[in-house]
C-alpha positions in Angstrom: -0.1 -15.6 -7.7 -2.0 -16.0 -11.0 -5.3 -15.4 -9.3 -4.0 -12.2 -8.0 -2.1 -10.9 -11.3 -5.0 -8.5 -12.5 -5.3 -7.0 -9.0 -1.8 -6.5 -8.6 -0.8 -5.4 -11.8 0.5 -1.8 -12.1 -0.7 -0.3 -15.3 1.1 2.5 -17.4 -2.0 4.5 -16.8 -1.6 4.5 -13.0 2.0 5.4 -13.6 1.1 8.2 -15.9 -1.5 9.4 -13.3 1.3 9.8 -10.5 -0.3 7.6 -8.3 2.7 5.1 -8.2 6.0 5.6 -6.4 9.1 3.6 -6.5 11.9 3.2 -3.9 15.7 2.6 -5.2 18.5 1.3 -3.6 22.0 0.7 -5.0 20.5 1.4 -8.5 17.8 -1.3 -8.0 14.2 -1.1 -7.9 13.8 -2.0 -4.1 9.9 -1.8 -3.5 7.1 0.8 -4.4 3.6 1.9 -3.3 0.4 3.1 -5.1 -2.4 4.9 -3.9 -6.1 5.4 -5.2 -8.7 8.0 -4.1 -11.6 6.6 -2.3 -13.2 9.6 -1.4 -12.4 13.4 -0.7 -11.0 12.5 2.7 -9.9 9.0 2.0 -7.1 7.2 0.2 -6.5 3.6 -0.6 -2.8 2.2 0.2 -3.6 0.3 -2.8 -0.1 -1.3 -2.8 2.9 -1.3 -0.8 5.6 -4.1 -1.8 9.2 -4.3 -0.9 11.5 -6.6 -2.9 12.3 -9.6 -0.7 16.2 -9.0 -0.8 15.4 -5.4 0.8 12.8 -6.5 3.7 14.3 -5.5 7.1 16.5 -2.9 5.4 14.1 0.2 6.1 12.6 0.1 2.4 9.1 -0.4 3.9 9.4 2.2 6.6 10.4 4.8 3.7 7.8 3.9 1.4 5.0 4.1 4.0 6.4 7.6 5.0 6.5 8.6 1.6 3.0 7.2 1.3 1.8 9.1 4.4 3.3 12.5 3.3 1.9 12.1 -0.3 -1.6 11.5 1.2 -1.0 14.5 3.3 -0.1 16.6 0.5 -3.1 15.7 -1.4 -5.4 16.7 1.2 -6.7 13.2 2.6 -7.4 12.6 6.1 -7.3 8.8 6.3 -5.3 6.2 4.6 -7.2 2.7 4.2 -5.3 -0.2 4.1 -6.3 -3.6 3.0 -3.4 -5.7 4.0 -2.0 -8.9 3.1 -2.2 -11.0 6.5 1.6 -11.6 6.5 1.9 -7.7 6.5 -0.4 -6.8 9.2 2.5 -6.7 11.7 4.2 -4.1 9.7 1.3 -1.8 9.3 0.5 -2.2 13.0 4.0 -1.1 13.8 3.7 1.9 11.5 0.5 3.0 13.6 -2.4 1.7 11.6 -5.5 0.8 13.7 -7.5 -2.3 13.0 -10.8 -1.7 11.2 -12.5 -4.9 10.2 -11.9 -6.8 7.1 -12.4 -6.5 3.4 -12.9 -9.2 0.7 -10.0 -10.1 -1.5 -10.3 -8.7 -5.0 -8.8 -11.6 -6.3 -9.6 -14.9 -4.3 -13.5 -15.4 -3.4 -14.1 -16.1 0.0 -11.0 -14.8 1.2 -11.1 -11.5 3.5 -8.2 -9.4 4.4 -7.4 -7.3 7.3 -8.6 -3.9 7.0 -6.6 -1.1 8.8 -6.9 2.8 8.8 -4.3 5.4 9.5 -5.5 8.8 10.6 -3.4 11.6 9.1 
């Protein structure tokens, strides 16, 4: 996790820019997602995390649904997802399509599954 700390840190600037969204459940933070503009038509699903006690309780589905709607609202046509391999099944279930691989931003030599989701 130390190798990924910088890449996975949510900055105050990202929060202020309105690109980070939090899911709350029972008064707790249950997860969040963040997006980043890649181009006029593509947005990066930069982060989508669910706190482990909330996994399997619909929080991930709700976060992806919100990410999808926010991307549409901002005028994007494609969501690009560089997924943690453990989350690949989730994104496939959401309707994302495999689109190759991408280098990890934190671990040299590691690749991540890349997926796309057409809006």
